[in-house]
N, CA, C and O of each residue as an XYZ file, in Angstrom:
864
protein
N     246.300    161.430    195.030
C     245.910    159.807    195.585
C     246.559    159.253    197.021
O     247.606    159.673    197.513
N     245.799    158.336    197.517
C     246.311    158.152    198.117
C     246.630    156.372    198.180
O     245.724    155.649    197.765
N     247.805    155.773    198.654
C     248.501    154.700    197.832
C     246.972    153.202    198.391
O     246.900    152.298    197.559
N     246.271    153.104    199.252
C     245.384    152.738    199.271
C     244.284    152.761    197.855
O     243.915    151.712    197.326
N     244.048    153.509    197.589
C     243.213    154.090    196.795
C     243.802    153.564    194.930
O     243.090    153.368    193.946
N     245.258    153.482    195.054
C     245.810    153.271    193.969
C     245.978    151.675    193.511
O     245.997    151.042    192.455
N     246.079    151.428    194.817
C     245.821    149.799    195.328
C     244.477    149.527    194.559
O     244.749    149.188    193.407
N     243.591    149.545    194.711
C     242.241    149.609    194.723
C     242.212    149.553    193.053
O     241.980    148.484    192.487
N     242.442    150.678    192.371
C     242.501    150.581    191.639
C     242.627    149.705    190.108
O     241.956    149.559    189.086
N     244.230    149.138    190.805
C     245.000    148.476    190.053
C     243.953    146.941    190.339
O     243.756    146.079    189.482
N     243.551    146.931    191.373
C     242.830    145.683    191.470
C     241.618    145.261    190.633
O     241.458    144.151    190.125
N     240.549    146.611    190.544
C     240.046    146.834    189.895
C     239.994    146.641    188.235
O     239.171    146.009    187.573
N     241.455    147.600    187.678
C     242.062    147.261    186.369
C     241.990    145.453    186.068
O     241.250    145.107    185.148
N     242.469    144.757    186.555
C     242.783    143.582    186.660
C     241.414    143.060    186.434
O     241.394    142.136    185.621
N     240.169    143.424    186.969
C     238.806    142.917    187.279
C     238.444    143.417    185.809
O     237.439    142.917    185.305
N     239.119    144.294    185.121
C     238.326    145.131    184.102
C     238.729    144.483    182.644
O     238.238    144.678    181.532
N     239.582    143.816    182.982
C     240.212    143.341    181.531
C     240.183    141.737    181.458
O     240.304    140.826    182.277
N     239.987    141.827    180.222
C     239.559    140.074    179.774
C     240.476    140.133    178.542
O     241.278    141.002    178.199
N     240.026    138.599    177.794
C     240.971    138.783    176.776
C     240.256    138.750    175.484
O     239.713    137.706    175.123
N     240.213    139.959    174.670
C     239.202    140.627    173.736
C     239.221    139.410    172.853
O     240.187    138.793    172.404
N     237.634    139.160    172.676
C     237.504    138.227    171.225
C     237.210    139.365    170.039
O     237.841    139.087    169.019
N     236.550    140.361    169.942
C     236.207    141.314    168.664
C     236.751    142.843    169.414
O     236.176    143.367    170.368
N     237.933    143.366    168.760
C     238.060    144.636    168.871
C     237.447    145.348    167.999
O     236.947    144.950    166.947
N     237.482    146.734    168.544
C     236.371    147.956    167.703
C     237.265    148.013    166.381
O     238.272    148.395    166.976
N     237.669    147.935    165.106
C     238.663    148.423    164.571
C     238.364    149.326    163.708
O     238.717    149.179    162.538
N     237.501    150.675    164.205
C     237.850    151.733    164.242
C     239.007    153.082    164.804
O     239.192    154.210    164.348
N     239.636    152.343    165.991
C     240.114    152.666    167.083
C     241.182    152.236    167.268
O     241.339    151.065    167.615
N     242.438    153.284    167.038
C     243.515    153.148    167.146
C     244.038    153.681    168.174
O     243.555    154.667    168.731
N     245.625    152.784    168.730
C     246.466    153.605    169.884
C     246.954    154.608    169.424
O     247.741    154.765    168.491
N     246.045    155.924    170.703
C     247.492    157.408    170.332
C     248.832    156.683    170.240
O     249.204    155.548    170.537
N     249.591    158.076    169.567
C     251.398    157.569    169.624
C     251.376    157.431    171.342
O     251.948    156.580    172.023
N     250.598    158.455    171.748
C     250.770    158.723    173.419
C     250.742    157.383    174.191
O     251.620    156.922    174.920
N     249.618    156.897    173.891
C     249.327    155.772    174.893
C     249.700    153.858    174.155
O     249.392    152.713    174.486
N     250.520    154.524    173.031
C     251.444    153.286    172.388
C     252.430    153.592    173.351
O     252.665    152.712    174.178
N     253.021    154.592    173.415
C     254.535    154.827    173.881
C     254.379    154.543    175.467
O     255.416    154.256    176.064
N     253.376    154.589    176.074
C     253.084    153.904    177.331
C     253.307    152.967    178.049
O     253.659    152.818    179.219
N     252.876    151.861    176.581
C     253.019    150.188    176.899
C     254.408    150.289    176.767
O     255.092    150.090    177.771
N     254.907    150.545    175.774
C     256.207    150.467    174.803
C     257.487    150.423    176.336
O     258.162    149.442    176.646
N     257.485    151.896    177.102
C     257.874    151.676    178.422
C     257.287    150.704    179.294
O     257.982    150.230    180.192
N     256.153    150.362    179.154
C     255.986    149.256    180.608
C     256.706    148.295    180.319
O     257.546    147.859    181.106
N     256.500    147.807    179.149
C     257.532    146.581    178.904
C     258.678    146.617    178.517
O     259.298    145.671    178.032
N     259.066    147.705    178.692
C     260.701    147.639    178.426
C     261.227    147.514    180.050
O     262.129    146.797    180.484
N     260.390    148.415    180.755
C     260.896    147.696    182.555
C     260.472    146.730    183.047
O     260.519    146.642    184.274
N     259.875    145.604    182.217
C     259.921    144.364    182.843
C     261.033    143.508    183.515
O     262.200    143.625    183.141
N     260.639    142.562    184.606
C     261.349    141.957    184.997
C     261.851    140.989    184.372
O     261.175    140.295    183.614
N     263.546    140.725    184.667
C     263.998    139.521    183.547
C     264.583    138.938    183.980
O     264.689    139.319    185.145
N     265.408    137.726    183.725
C     266.326    136.923    184.632
C     267.830    137.560    184.331
O     268.417    137.611    183.251
N     268.130    137.884    185.229
C     269.427    138.445    185.382
C     269.471    139.889    184.634
O     270.578    140.421    184.550
N     268.579    140.420    184.199
C     268.262    141.821    183.177
C     268.704    141.700    182.039
O     269.524    142.565    181.733
N     268.456    140.883    181.214
C     269.434    140.443    180.122
C     267.893    140.885    179.009
O     268.062    141.586    178.011
N     266.842    140.488    179.296
C     265.942    140.667    178.354
C     266.602    139.641    176.689
O     266.846    140.246    175.644
N     266.724    138.516    176.787
C     266.986    137.675    175.710
C     265.641    137.538    174.902
O     265.123    136.424    174.992
N     264.897    138.582    174.033
C     264.260    138.680    173.428
C     264.225    140.307    172.572
O     264.964    141.276    172.744
N     263.035    140.122    171.601
C     262.779    141.086    171.101
C     261.235    141.253    170.406
O     260.501    140.565    169.696
N     261.197    142.556    171.031
C     259.116    142.727    170.406
C     259.201    143.185    169.467
O     260.023    144.086    169.302
N     258.164    142.638    168.181
C     257.605    142.887    166.731
C     256.308    144.320    167.215
O     255.212    143.850    167.520
N     256.347    145.021    167.247
C     255.076    145.934    167.429
C     254.261    146.492    165.963
O     254.440    147.632    165.535
N     253.429    145.576    165.351
C     253.030    145.235    163.791
C     251.736    146.157    163.995
O     250.835    145.925    164.802
N     251.804    147.176    163.173
C     250.189    148.104    162.919
C     249.880    148.017    161.342
O     248.712    148.027    160.952
N     250.886    147.937    160.512
C     250.388    147.697    159.264
C     249.766    146.681    158.585
O     250.294    145.578    158.724
N     248.479    146.760    157.666
C     247.402    146.225    157.857
C     247.461    145.184    156.900
O     246.541    144.367    156.940
N     248.481    145.016    155.919
C     248.656    143.854    155.119
C     249.730    143.164    155.940
O     249.441    141.968    155.982
N     250.994    143.446    156.700
C     251.454    142.399    157.619
C     250.432    141.721    158.618
O     250.583    140.502    158.696
N     249.381    142.278    159.432
C     248.029    142.266    160.380
C     247.794    140.801    159.251
O     247.963    139.631    159.593
N     247.447    141.196    158.121
C     246.478    139.994    157.822
C     247.416    138.785    157.395
O     246.990    137.646    157.584
N     248.962    139.014    156.697
C     249.532    137.868    156.799
C     249.978    137.272    158.024
O     250.646    136.238    158.031
N     249.578    137.980    159.222
C     249.874    137.029    160.603
C     248.331    136.281    160.806
O     248.000    135.232    161.359
N     247.694    137.161    160.207
C     245.827    136.269    160.459
C     246.291    135.191    160.006
O     246.940    134.431    160.725
N     246.119    135.022    159.146
C     246.473    133.736    158.019
C     247.001    132.581    158.845
O     246.457    131.545    159.226
N     248.431    133.149    159.034
C     249.369    132.063    160.108
C     248.676    131.922    161.961
O     248.995    131.274    162.958
N     247.563    132.979    161.599
C     247.075    132.812    163.006
C     245.642    131.610    163.154
O     245.067    131.614    164.242
N     245.294    130.952    162.415
C     244.160    130.201    161.855
C     242.974    131.085    161.580
O     241.763    130.870    161.532
N     243.782    132.235    161.404
C     242.298    133.383    160.602
C     241.694    133.739    162.306
O     240.482    133.723    162.523
N     242.226    133.903    162.895
C     241.993    134.637    164.102
C     241.437    136.146    163.803
O     242.375    136.856    163.439
N     240.121    136.889    163.851
C     239.778    137.966    163.923
C     240.761    139.071    164.373
O     241.017    140.044    163.662
N     241.360    138.838    165.740
C     241.859    139.635    166.261
C     243.147    140.102    165.683
O     243.717    141.080    166.167
N     243.690    139.368    164.543
C     245.396    140.333    164.275
C     244.850    140.987    163.312
O     245.711    141.240    162.469
N     243.509    141.512    162.935
C     243.371    142.464    161.695
C     242.236    143.692    162.811
O     242.693    144.805    163.075
N     241.251    143.404    163.180
C     240.595    144.275    163.909
C     241.958    145.155    164.846
O     242.455    146.270    164.687
N     242.166    144.304    165.608
C     243.030    144.939    166.876
C     244.135    146.457    166.306
O     244.621    146.358    165.179
N     244.384    147.489    166.966
C     244.704    148.512    166.602
C     246.487    147.802    166.683
O     247.154    148.766    167.056
N     247.046    147.095    166.573
C     248.599    146.777    167.162
C     248.435    145.415    167.078
O     247.339    144.860    167.160
N     249.848    144.666    166.863
C     250.111    143.045    167.244
C     251.691    142.955    167.874
O     252.740    143.066    167.239
N     251.514    142.718    169.327
C     253.035    142.679    170.075
C     253.096    141.660    169.499
O     252.126    140.903    169.464
N     254.503    141.320    168.771
C     255.086    139.563    168.556
C     256.666    139.694    169.304
O     257.660    140.344    168.980
N     256.318    138.505    170.763
C     257.381    138.225    171.146
C     258.411    137.527    170.827
O     258.118    136.390    170.456
N     260.065    137.902    170.834
C     260.909    136.542    170.167
C     261.521    136.531    170.780
O     262.154    137.537    171.102
N     261.680    135.395    171.285
C     263.389    135.394    172.139
C     264.613    134.677    171.243
O     264.282    133.762    170.489
N     265.656    134.974    171.294
C     266.420    134.720    170.371
C     266.581    132.957    170.373
O     266.206    132.212    171.278
N     267.100    132.645    169.372
C     267.418    130.953    168.721
C     268.512    130.358    169.966
O     268.444    129.403    170.738
N     269.667    131.575    169.701
C     270.676    131.220    170.376
C     271.140    132.212    170.954
O     271.134    133.164    170.173
N     271.737    132.602    172.404
C     272.102    133.817    173.518
C     274.204    133.338    173.130
O     275.063    132.589    173.596
N     274.075    134.324    172.075
C     275.690    134.882    171.907
C     276.504    135.454    172.658
O     275.883    136.290    173.314
N     278.029    135.447    173.024
C     278.253    135.967    174.049
C     278.304    137.511    173.822
O     278.498    138.355    174.697
N     278.022    137.805    172.035
C     277.910    139.556    172.469
C     276.669    139.972    172.875
O     276.558    141.070    173.419
N     275.701    139.251    172.693
C     274.107    139.377    173.787
C     274.827    139.837    175.215
O     274.542    140.980    175.571
N     275.495    139.276    175.855
C     276.222    139.242    176.925
C     277.163    140.504    177.361
O     277.184    141.051    178.464
N     278.173    140.921    175.849
C     279.035    141.592    176.317
C     278.527    143.269    175.698
O     279.227    144.280    175.756
N     276.948    143.150    175.051
C     276.133    144.165    175.094
C     275.474    144.984    176.380
O     275.594    146.130    176.814
N     274.619    143.661    176.816
C     274.225    143.946    178.189
C     275.495    144.446    179.010
O     275.297    145.637    179.251
N     276.266    144.187    179.346
C     277.571    144.508    180.039
C     278.246    146.169    180.046
O     278.748    146.839    180.949
N     278.024    146.403    178.804
C     278.378    147.411    177.974
C     277.214    148.649    178.607
O     277.528    149.696    179.175
N     275.963    148.204    178.336
C     274.696    149.287    178.736
C     274.713    149.435    180.446
O     274.607    150.593    180.849
N     274.817    148.535    181.317
C     274.999    148.059    182.378
C     276.147    149.425    182.923
O     275.847    150.272    183.765
N     277.372    149.343    182.245
C     278.503    150.357    182.512
C     277.794    151.794    182.296
O     277.575    152.707    183.092
N     277.444    151.609    180.545
C     276.780    153.250    180.545
C     276.218    153.981    181.668
O     276.671    154.958    182.264
N     274.836    153.133    181.892
C     273.816    153.642    182.336
C     274.061    153.420    183.984
O     273.174    153.493    184.834
N     275.380    153.152    184.212
C     276.032    153.140    185.825
C     276.754    154.218    186.025
O     276.716    154.712    187.152
N     277.655    154.898    184.896
C     279.132    155.479    184.839
C     279.383    154.486    186.096
O     279.043    154.580    187.276
N     280.281    153.264    185.219
C     281.069    152.542    185.880
C     282.264    151.894    184.778
O     282.407    152.231    183.602
N     282.722    151.305    185.215
C     283.709    150.796    183.916
C     283.344    149.206    184.105
O     282.977    148.700    185.165
N     283.519    148.531    182.866
C     283.714    147.465    182.382
C     284.208    146.639    183.280
O     283.628    145.592    183.564
N     285.499    147.061    183.914
C     286.415    146.304    184.326
C     285.696    145.372    186.223
O     285.989    144.430    186.960
N     284.708    146.460    186.123
C     284.400    146.626    187.699
C     283.339    145.617    187.658
O     282.905    145.202    188.732
N     282.644    144.958    186.038
C     281.550    143.922    186.110
C     281.719    142.692    185.700
O     280.805    141.938    185.362
N     283.762    142.241    185.717
C     284.184    141.165    185.478
C     283.431    139.779    185.851
O     282.834    138.996    185.113
N     283.710    139.736    187.539
C     282.760    138.928    188.482
C     281.211    138.861    187.362
O     280.970    137.747    186.897
N     280.326    139.920    187.012
C     279.445    139.359    186.589
C     279.325    138.803    185.526
O     278.604    137.806    185.484
N     280.174    139.397    184.003
C     280.418    138.827    183.047
C     280.875    137.317    183.042
O     280.505    136.531    182.170
N     281.749    136.958    184.137
C     282.136    135.646    183.847
C     280.947    135.058    184.546
O     280.333    134.205    183.906
N     280.541    135.342    185.668
C     279.237    134.366    186.272
C     277.711    134.106    184.580
O     277.364    132.996    184.176
N     277.279    135.194    184.124
C     276.844    134.974    183.043
C     276.858    134.064    181.773
O     276.081    133.322    181.173
N     278.262    134.548    181.666
C     278.929    133.473    180.324
C     279.120    132.099    180.998
O     279.052    131.203    180.156
N     279.344    131.634    182.300
C     279.117    130.413    181.933
C     278.384    129.889    182.529
O     278.454    128.691    182.801
N     277.380    130.751    182.927
C     275.704    130.024    183.537
C     275.168    130.051    181.878
O     274.653    128.991    181.523
N     275.224    130.989    180.977
C     274.258    130.910    180.302
C     274.481    130.154    178.913
O     273.798    129.274    178.389
N     275.848    130.878    178.415
C     276.198    130.264    177.482
C     276.546    128.088    177.626
O     276.571    127.050    176.964
N     276.650    128.408    178.404
C     277.253    126.592    178.771
C     275.719    125.726    178.343
O     275.904    124.546    178.044
N     274.041    126.288    178.287
C     273.341    125.737    178.472
C     273.539    125.287    176.540
O     274.376    125.697    175.735
N     272.433    124.356    176.361
C     272.277    124.120    174.411
C     271.166    124.919    174.119
O     270.484    125.524    174.946
N     271.009    124.894    172.848
C     270.601    125.463    172.494
C     269.316    125.880    172.720
O     268.941    127.052    172.682
N     268.273    124.390    173.085
C     267.375    124.178    173.206
C     267.156    124.721    174.325
O     266.207    125.504    174.381
N     267.828    124.512    175.338
C     267.829    124.856    176.962
C     267.792    126.430    176.905
O     266.900    126.923    177.595
N     268.600    127.320    176.207
C     268.841    128.679    175.870
C     266.910    129.278    175.247
O     266.059    130.129    175.506
N     267.132    128.222    174.420
C     265.239    129.246    173.550
C     264.059    129.172    174.792
O     263.311    130.082    175.150
N     264.189    127.225    175.534
C     263.301    127.582    176.702
C     263.218    128.103    177.639
O     262.100    128.237    178.137
N     264.417    128.640    178.308
C     264.898    129.591    179.211
C     264.630    131.286    178.750
O     264.532    132.147    179.624
N     264.518    131.656    177.113
C     264.181    132.660    176.659
C     262.997    132.925    176.341
O     262.734    134.127    176.333
N     261.823    131.921    175.957
C     260.888    132.087    175.961
C     260.320    132.206    176.918
O     259.291    132.878    176.850
N     260.696    131.645    178.195
C     260.371    132.209    179.833
C     260.162    133.611    180.026
O     259.131    134.187    180.374
N     261.127    134.011    179.791
C     261.417    135.505    180.113
C     260.312    136.131    179.290
O     259.535    136.742    180.023
N     259.899    136.195    177.675
C     258.890    136.961    177.154
C     257.610    136.681    177.761
O     256.686    137.453    177.505
N     257.379    135.539    178.648
C     255.790    135.716    179.541
C     255.953    136.677    180.349
O     254.988    137.258    180.846
N     256.995    136.943    180.566
C     257.379    138.096    182.299
C     256.895    139.206    181.339
O     255.858    139.782    181.667
N     257.500    139.577    180.210
C     257.037    141.026    179.464
C     255.492    140.954    179.053
O     254.599    141.723    179.408
N     255.422    140.078    178.397
C     253.739    139.912    178.111
C     252.690    140.160    179.370
O     251.834    141.044    179.384
N     252.949    139.135    180.490
C     252.479    139.727    181.711
C     252.587    141.306    181.567
O     251.671    141.923    181.025
N     253.645    141.917    182.028
C     253.873    142.917    182.564
C     252.864    143.957    181.033
O     252.150    144.893    181.392
N     252.939    143.699    179.862
C     252.146    143.887    179.077
C     250.400    144.416    179.105
O     249.776    145.463    178.941
N     250.123    143.038    179.408
C     248.785    142.898    179.716
C     247.823    143.651    181.207
O     246.645    144.001    181.281
N     248.771    143.675    182.083
C     248.566    144.856    183.490
C     248.868    145.822    183.016
O     247.928    146.615    183.074
N     249.907    146.315    182.440
C     249.755    147.874    181.700
C     248.715    148.411    181.083
O     248.299    149.564    181.196
N     248.349    147.644    180.500
C     247.659    148.288    179.381
C     245.701    148.177    180.021
O     244.644    148.667    179.623
N     246.065    147.347    181.053
C     244.350    146.953    181.858
C     244.530    148.253    183.000
O     243.515    148.470    183.661
N     245.590    149.033    183.255
C     245.683    149.705    184.161
C     245.259    151.232    183.170
O     244.622    152.159    183.670
N     245.676    151.233    181.955
C     245.499    152.216    180.898
C     244.195    152.167    180.150
O     243.773    152.858    179.223
N     243.761    151.323    180.703
C     242.148    150.662    180.145
C     242.392    150.513    178.862
O     241.660    151.165    178.117
N     243.442    149.654    178.232
C     243.393    149.023    176.816
C     243.559    147.762    176.603
O     244.418    147.116    177.204
N     242.865    147.318    175.838
C     242.354    146.215    175.922
C     243.662    145.032    174.923
O     244.241    145.248    173.859
N     243.697    144.218    175.553
C     244.485    143.483    174.967
C     243.745    141.601    175.087
O     242.791    141.240    175.776
N     244.650    140.709    174.114
C     244.524    139.438    174.089
C     245.554    138.913    173.900
O     246.125    139.111    172.827
N     246.150    138.034    174.926
C     247.071    136.917    174.727
C     246.837    135.782    174.001
O     245.874    135.044    174.207
N     247.887    135.560    172.943
C     247.830    134.689    171.883
C     248.664    133.818    171.995
O     249.803    134.284    171.941
N     248.590    131.927    172.234
C     249.376    130.850    171.640
C     249.112    130.405    170.392
O     249.923    129.691    169.803
N     247.827    130.815    169.790
C     247.072    129.836    168.858
C     247.617    130.155    167.413
O     246.745    130.507    166.619
N     248.968    130.089    166.911
C     249.320    130.398    166.071
C     250.723    129.884    165.764
O     251.594    129.796    166.629
N     250.953    129.435    164.052
C     252.150    128.942    163.900
C     253.558    129.943    163.716
O     253.897    130.866    162.975
N     254.150    129.171    164.860
C     255.240    129.925    165.179
C     256.475    129.988    163.630
O     257.113    130.994    163.319
N     256.526    128.641    162.888
C     257.069    128.535    161.785
C     256.747    130.189    160.739
O     257.576    130.931    160.212
N     255.590    130.258    160.761
C     255.087    131.092    159.649
C     255.379    132.232    160.392
O     256.386    132.770    159.932
N     254.919    132.825    161.350
C     255.122    133.943    162.021
C     256.655    134.280    161.925
O     257.072    135.437    161.891
N     257.432    133.196    161.885
C     258.797    133.618    162.003
C     259.425    134.141    160.194
O     260.155    135.095    159.923
N     258.915    133.287    159.397
C     258.683    133.631    158.584
C     258.577    134.785    158.156
O     259.508    135.493    157.773
N     257.132    135.136    158.198
C     256.726    136.367    157.717
C     257.802    137.466    158.233
O     258.206    138.319    157.443
N     258.228    137.430    159.482
C     258.629    138.893    160.132
C     260.351    137.998    159.749
O     261.272    138.605    160.295
N     260.624    137.267    159.280
C     262.225    137.370    158.667
C     262.790    137.404    159.891
O     263.611    138.314    160.007
N     262.578    136.475    161.203
C     262.626    136.591    162.305
C     264.220    135.519    162.571
O     265.184    135.783    163.290
N     263.905    133.873    161.381
C     265.061    133.322    161.486
C     266.325    133.456    161.328
O     267.195    132.653    161.666
N     266.576    135.436    160.320
C     267.437    135.598    159.892
C     268.310    136.559    160.903
O     269.411    137.109    160.869
N     267.210    136.456    161.818
C     267.916    137.768    162.812
C     267.813    137.291    164.158
O     267.518    138.042    165.087
N     268.121    135.665    164.341
C     268.604    134.973    165.261
C     266.813    134.663    166.607
O     266.743    134.142    167.720
N     266.228    135.008    166.118
C     265.260    135.478    166.855
C     263.573    133.749    166.212
O     263.188    133.081    165.252
N     263.346    133.985    167.531
C     262.117    133.229    167.088
C     260.926    133.243    167.835
O     261.062    133.218    169.058
N     259.259    133.295    167.156
C     258.327    133.466    168.000
C     257.773    132.902    168.915
O     257.562    131.691    168.834
N     257.336    133.735    170.186
C     257.444    132.708    171.138
C     255.538    132.742    171.658
O     254.811    131.762    171.826
N     255.095    134.562    171.834
C     253.906    134.731    172.079
C     253.498    136.152    171.406
O     254.186    137.054    170.926
N     252.034    135.977    171.573
C     251.695    137.544    170.727
C     250.730    138.097    171.661
O     250.281    137.240    172.422
N     250.414    138.913    171.781
C     249.552    140.156    171.960
C     248.602    140.814    171.529
O     249.176    141.889    171.355
N     247.349    141.014    171.158
C     246.701    142.165    170.103
C     245.794    142.769    171.218
O     245.004    142.356    172.067
N     246.403    144.182    170.703
C     246.231    145.517    171.644
C     245.251    146.335    171.088
O     245.544    146.425    169.895
N     244.205    147.002    171.323
C     243.017    147.782    170.744
C     242.861    148.050    172.011
O     243.562    148.169    173.015
N     240.697    148.179    171.416
C     239.985    148.960    172.443
C     238.481    147.693    172.076
O     237.852    147.583    171.023
N     238.336    147.056    173.139
C     236.887    146.309    172.837
C     235.685    147.322    172.160
O     235.238    148.447    172.383
N     235.462    146.265    171.243
C     234.523    146.270    170.790
C     233.181    145.544    171.321
O     233.130    144.364    171.669
N     231.478    146.987    171.319
C     230.489    146.670    172.319
C     230.431    145.342    171.806
O     230.158    144.431    172.588
N     230.708    145.037    170.281
C     229.566    143.687    169.922
C     230.274    142.383    171.127
O     229.905    141.236    171.380
N     231.324    143.159    171.607
C     232.178    141.539    172.073
C     230.959    141.359    173.339
O     230.652    142.275    174.102
N     230.389    140.043    173.364
C     230.040    139.887    174.288
C     230.398    139.117    175.365
O     229.634    138.897    176.304
N     231.893    138.555    175.254
C     232.653    138.355    176.697
C     232.837    139.282    177.310
O     232.876    138.934    178.490
N     232.946    140.056    177.238
C     233.077    141.345    178.171
C     232.346    141.294    179.147
O     232.792    141.662    180.233
N     231.012    140.819    179.029
C     230.037    141.017    180.297
C     229.964    139.727    181.087
O     229.366    139.542    182.147
N     230.855    138.661    180.207
C     230.891    137.452    181.425
C     231.821    137.550    182.530
O     233.025    137.727    182.341
N     231.174    137.415    183.957
C     232.021    137.082    185.468
C     233.083    136.536    184.988
O     233.085    135.766    184.027
N     234.194    136.941    185.707
C     235.083    136.524    185.666
C     235.683    135.311    186.284
O     235.712    135.374    187.513
N     236.145    134.280    185.792
C     236.160    133.311    186.899
C     237.723    132.900    186.957
O     238.536    132.953    186.035
N     237.904    132.518    188.160
C     239.536    132.508    188.372
C     239.088    131.198    189.671
O     238.006    130.932    190.194
N     240.682    130.515    189.870
C     240.568    129.664    191.543
C     240.409    130.577    192.634
O     241.009    131.632    192.840
N     239.303    129.886    193.457
C     239.408    130.739    194.676
C     240.580    130.434    195.713
O     241.233    129.407    195.896
N     240.617    131.613    196.294
C     242.127    132.165    196.649
C     242.379    130.644    197.630
O     243.587    130.404    197.637
N     241.758    129.818    198.258
C     242.231    128.663    198.836
C     242.318    127.774    198.489
O     242.316    126.793    199.233
N     242.472    127.672    196.779
C     242.213    126.676    195.795
C     243.657    126.487    195.260
O     244.246    125.482    194.860
N     244.143    128.167    195.420
C     245.416    128.920    194.301
C     246.223    128.702    195.593
O     247.072    127.820    195.472
N     246.171    129.232    196.680
C     247.321    129.411    197.740
C     247.376    128.347    198.693
O     246.430    127.921    199.356
N     248.612    127.938    198.707
C     249.574    127.258    199.942
C     250.356    128.102    200.689
O     251.534    128.204    200.345
N     249.871    128.886    201.869
C     250.647    129.607    202.938
C     251.067    128.974    203.693
O     250.329    128.506    204.560
N     252.608    128.665    203.672
C     253.280    128.253    204.862
C     253.923    129.181    206.325
O     254.478    128.579    207.244
């Protein structure tokens, strides 16, 4: 398959995807498909590469029911195969940066000493932010990962619904996030659309390119 065909397939997959409102609760993601999504999100871009968040992938029906109640009873939470909860750090600590630099040194077979300049830059920049600024910055990073999940899932013909309509404090309580120095920022339900979901037949509506883009 040449690059042009691959690009066309990618665009087609973006037209195919939509925010699924009704999932087929009889269909579950295979372990293979779930692993594809996990790896796709793992490879998401992130400022400095730090990835100041964790992602909780919930399949357990009891936990999903609790989350549904904390999301104003939206059915996607229990009808979908899995729920992805993106949770950013409440406070970014020096140890997070040290762990990242250790990972770089190990992955690239280089010394930690050679990363001293990067270490100073990261710590002077990120640790100088207030906790509120760190949370805002971290939450923005989760949305980059969310976007990667949506696009990757579409490419694999897996349905998703990104959602902000939930009680963050209740999600944090259900998943014990505060004790992990985390707070929920955004979620996505993942699975397969139900044939009864009429939204899948709606024409996709987006701004036209002349309204969306200014090319200078």
